[in-house]
N, C-alpha and C positions, 0 to 999 in steps of 0.2 A: 295419815296412813305413812306419808313423805315422811314423814320424822319418825315417826316409829320403825322405819323399814331403816332411816340413816342410823337410830341407837343402835337397834341389831347390827348394820354392819361395822360400827364400832367396836361392839363388844366380841363381835368376832374376831374381826382384827388384831385388838388386844390379845384374844384367847390365842390366834395361831402366833403373835409375839411371842409368846411367854411357853411355849411348847414343840422345840422342835423335834423331838423326839419321841414321845411317850403317846401317839395318838392311840394305838392301836396296841395295844396289852397283848389281845390272846395271838398276837402274830411272833411272839418270843417265848422263848423255855424259860427267862427269867420275868422275875417279874419287874414293874418299872421301878421300886426303889432300890432294890437289886441293882439295877442296872442304872440309874441316877448315880446310887455311891462309886460304882464301879467308874462311873464318868468323871464323879470329881474328882479322885483319887489318880486317875491318868492325867485330866487336867493340873492341877495341882505337882506330879512330877514335873511331867512336862513344862509349869511357867519359871519353878526354879532352877529345871537343868544347863535352861541355858546362862552360860555367864556374864553376855555381852548384852543380854535379853531380847524382847520381840518387840518390832516395828509394829506400829499399830496408826490406819489412817483411819481417825475417829472424824465423824457426818454428825453435828447435832439439828436437831428439830427433824420430825416426822419427813418431812418432803428433801429435807437436804438440802433448803436453802441458801445457806451459809458454803457450803463445799465441805471438804475433807480435810484436815490438817494432820502433820503427822505426829506421832509422840515415840517415842522409846521409852521402855520401862521396863525395871531389872525387877524382877520376884529372888526374897531369898525367902531361907527354911523357917529363920522369924516373924515370917507374913508381912514383911516392912518390904514397900514399893516403892521405889526410886523411880522418877519422873520424867523422863526432857521432851521436850515439845518445840517447835516454832515457833510457838506464841509465846514463848518465855523465856529468856536468859538465866543460867543456870540451871539449879533441879530444886525438886520438891520430893518430901520423902513423908510417907503415910502408913495405911495399912490399907493390904487386902483381907479377902475373906471368898471362902467355895461355901454355898449353904444350901440347900433343896428346898427350892420354893414352887413346885410346877417343875421339877428338872432341874438339874445343877446350875445355878447362878453363882457368877463372879462379881462381887460385889466390891468396893474402894469405900469402904464402912468407917472410913477418918478423915479429916478434912485434910487435902491436898492443894496446895493451890493454883496447881497446874492439871491434874487429874479431874478437878473440881469446877476450872473456870467455866465451862460451858453452862454450867446446871449452877451455878451462885444469880442469886438477883441483887440488882442495885437498885438505887433512886432512880435511875433510868430506864433499865430495862428490869420492870420486877419478873417475867417469867426467865430471865437470863435471857441464854441461847439456845433456851429450850432442850438441853442437853442432860443427858444422863449420867449414874453412875455406877445402874446395875446392869448386867449382861449374861443373859441364856448361853451357855455352854453349849452347844449343838455337835459340833465335830473334832476332834484332838488327832494331830499327827506328832510326829516328832520337826516339823518345820513349819507346819498350819496348823494353828485353833478356829475356829468358825466361832463367831458370835451373835448374835442379835439383840438388841437395845428393849430393855422391859418395856420404856414407857413408848420408844418411836419405831420399833420393830427394825431399824436400820439394818443392813448388814454388817456387821465390824470382825475385818478381819488381822489376827495378828501374823505377822510373816517373824522365823526367826530370827535375830539380827547377829549382822559379824561385820567388826568395823567399830569404830571410836564413834559415840553420840554427835559429842557435839564437829566433830571433819562433815559425817553425815545432815545434818541439820544445817550447817554452814554453806554444803551444796544445793540445800535444798532451797535457802533463802537466794544464795545467786544465783537460781534457778529461776524464782519468781521474780526475779529483774528481770531476764531474758524477756519473760512473757509480755509484751507490749501490744501483740496483734491487736486487730479485733475480730478475724477469722479467719478462712481457710478454704478454699474448693479443690475441688479436681474428681476423679474418678477412681473406684476401688469397687471389686466385686462386680463391676461392668455397667456400673449404673453411677448417676453423674452426683455429688456430693459439697453441699454448700452448707454452711456451720458459719455460727458465728460465736466467740469467748470473752467470755464478761471474769475478769479475772478477778476483779472487789470480790465475788461472790463466789467465784470457781466453778462457772459455770458452761458448759457448750449447749448450743441447741443450733437445728437445724434440720433440713431434709437428706434424706438417702433415695434418691428416684423420687418414688410420689410416696411414702412413707417419712413421716415426721418425726424429730426425737429429739427429746433433753435429757441429760444426765448431767450431775454432780463429776466435780474431778479432784482428785489429791494430787499438787504436786511431787515429785520426784528426782531426785540427779539426773538430768536431761533429756527430761520431759514432764509428762502429765499422765494419771491412771484413770477410767473413768470408773465411777460407784456402777454403771450399768453400761456394759458392752454397747456400741455401736453396730448394729448390723445394716450391711452394705451386700445386696445380694445374696453371693455366698462367701461373703466376706465377715469376718466378727473382729472388730476392731476394739481393742482392749484398753491400749496404749498408744499415745503417740509421741514421737522425739521433737525436742524444739530445740536447735543448738542455738549457739550464737552469736549465726548470721541471720539467724529469725525463719531456716526452715525447717519446713514441720512434714514429716512424713509417718509412718507407720512402722510402730516399734516392735510389734510384735507379733506371730503367728505365720500362716501363708505368705500374707501381704506385705511384710515387713518387709522397709526400706521404698514404698511406694509413696512417690512425694506430692506433696500438695503446694497449691499457688498460693501464698499467703496474703492476707488484707491486712491494709491499716485503715482506719477511719479518715475521713474525709476531714483535712485540718489540725493532724495530731502532731505534735510537737513532744520531741524528748525532756526528759525533767533538765538537763542542764543545760538547753537553749533558753532558758525564763531567767538567768542571773544577769543584771544590769541594772541601769538607771531610765527609768520610765516618769512620763506624766500622766497623772490621773485626773480624768474631767468626769465633771457633775453638771447636774447642770445650772450650779452655779457660780461655774470657775473650775481652777486645774491649778493643781500641786505636784511638787516632786516629791518621788519616792523611789528608795530601793528596794529589789526583787534579792535579799541574800537566804541563797540555801541553809536549810535548816540543820544539814547536816544526816540525817536521815533517808534523805532519796524519796520522802513522800511528801513533803510539807518547803513551803518559804517563809522567809519574815520579808513584811512588806515594811522597810522601816520610814519613818515621815510622815505616817499618816498623820492628815490635818496639816496643822501649823499655819494655818489662814485664822490672820486676827480679826477684829471687831470691825477693821477699815475697809473688810474683803479684799488683802492683799495677805500671800503669803510670805511669814516671815521665816527662817529657819530659827530664829530663837524663840519665837512664838510655841505653845504647848503641843507636843506632838504623840505619836504613839507608836506602837508596833502591832502590827496586824498578822494571824497567821494564815496564809494561804495553803490550802490540800492539793494538792496533784493527785491528780486520777489518772491513774495509767491506764484503764479500757479505751478514755478518749483523750488522753494525750493533753490536757487543759489543765487550770487553774480554779477552784471555788474559792470566793467570800462568802463565809458563814457565819452562823448565829455565834460567840463566842464573847469572853473576854480579854479584854485589852491588855496590853502589856505596855513595860516600859523601863530599858535597860535591866530587861530578864524579870521582873513583881509585875505583880496584878497593879491597874490604875486604881487608886482608891480615894474618897471624897466622904468625908465625915464615917470613915468606918464601912461603908459601903461600897463595893465593885462596882464599877464602870466596865459596859458593857454591851458590844451591837448587837442590835435586833431587826430579823429580817421582816419588811413590812409589803404588805399589797395592798398600797397605795389607793387610794378611791378620788383621791381630789390632789391636781395640780398644787404643790408645797404646803398640803393642808397637812394635819397632825393624825387624823382620823385613817385607819384604814386597818388590815390584819393581821396582826400579830401573828409571826409564826415561831415558837419553841420547839420545832420539831430539830432532831439534829441532824445535821449536814444539807439542813433548807436555807438556802439564798441565792447568790449568784455565781454565772463560771463564763471561763474567757471562750471569743470565737473568734479563733484565726484569719487575719486577711489574705493570707496565703504567702505573702510578702515575704522572704529569706532576709533581703536586705535591709527593707526596712518595714520590720513586723508593729504589727498593730490589729490588738484584741477587743472587740465588741466587747462590753460587760450584757447576759442577759440570763435570764430565769435560768435556775436548776433541776427544776422541775419535779424537786422533792418536796412540795407544797402544794395542796390544792387552789390555790391562786398564786400567777405569777407574781413571783417580786420581783419590784423594780426600784425598792428602797432600803436603808439602814435608819433605824430608828436609836440615837443614843439613853441608856435606859441606866438605873442603878437598879442593882441585885442586894439583896442580904446576907448570901454568900454564892461562892463561886462557881455551882452550878445555875445555868439558865432555865427558869420551867415558868411559868405564869405565876407560880403561889409564891417563888422567892423572889420576883420583881415587886421592887418598891415603890407604888405610883403615890404622886404625889409633889415627891421630892425635884428642886432645880437645883441643875447644878450652874456653878457662875460661869462668868463667858469664859474664863479660861480653860473650862473644862469642853464646854459645848466643840461642837462640831465647826472647824475652822471659826470659831472665836465667835460664831451668831445665830446659830440653831444647833437645838437637836436632831434636827432631819437632814440626812442629807440623800436629798432626792435625785433620783437615776441619776446614779453614776452610769458614765456613756460608754469610755472606754479607757483602756491602758496604755501607750504608746510611748515606743522607746523609744531612747535617745541614744545617737551616738558619739560613745567616748570618744 
């Protein structure tokens, strides 16, 4: 019975997502087909009328779990649409169409690498980001067009854009770099608010008085805009201002200017605080590495990885590799994850195969058995000791696998993408290619200690 109810509920939700306007025909003098045709023409004229295009804050996936992203779309009389977005550099052009399918629907019906990004599957994401390219047109005015995703049911707004697309998106990117806090607290509408911010997935969750809330957000110049307003007593919060000093305040409405206390996670470190030379320690020894910014504000290159010979002693002339460490802005730490090893900007290869490290949840000390994780992002992360003058970071499981990761296995792969099917079993690496010259298993990394230069 519960299963039948769930199916019926899903069907109703889909129906609701596809028809914003035309449920009760007897309330209108015109037929639904005439109203559909009129709205289609009104939408077409509005779309092409804006010379500088429309700002679209796009939310893929029905629960908006990835957050919202800025797109700027320029529609032409020739049915071409040129897309700009914070997710990619440059532009991409395709075609759009407006059709009648249970109401007027805006369709991006030829491939456009930017507009189709969230909906295009790949080898690691067979459902992509559960995005879409068809939107029911619900309401049209000169400055705002309200849409609803045909698959997700998500509300999507097109706001008439004025300005330079590249400059606007540059401001959005700069704003994303400012948002490094973990949350905020304070009072609005006569109630206490406590909230957490997940910048990686663009989510805000918390409580307003005794009521809990959870909503996705999109980044705008100067702050963030919520998908669902946060209600605090008699105050409705639709957007927050976040300035370069980290001050968070309500940016719109009667309570605009209300300032909250900014919260940061324990052990938070800024991106630029990690650069320098370190000692990397694991269960069998220590070797020097250098952390070099990758230039994107999101990664570090850990140079000199390995370099320990068959005698167990580090030598800079021994084989060594570059590893990529990912900086987590929401936590302020570094992650060592599943990846292919690099050297001098090239993949490390052996007999035509790719050499990579794979996270392991080990089952016995020093053994090769355990649970391999091929999950994207799974691995270990740093925990800071809190000492600014002599920083030391412990390696701990980052929680992205069902079992705690404490080890890395040196594996060969038939391709640059690491999966259980591309892993080449049975191949043996020579000593020069093994971890530290002696083993394919780096058992229990423990610390990364800054070396004073």
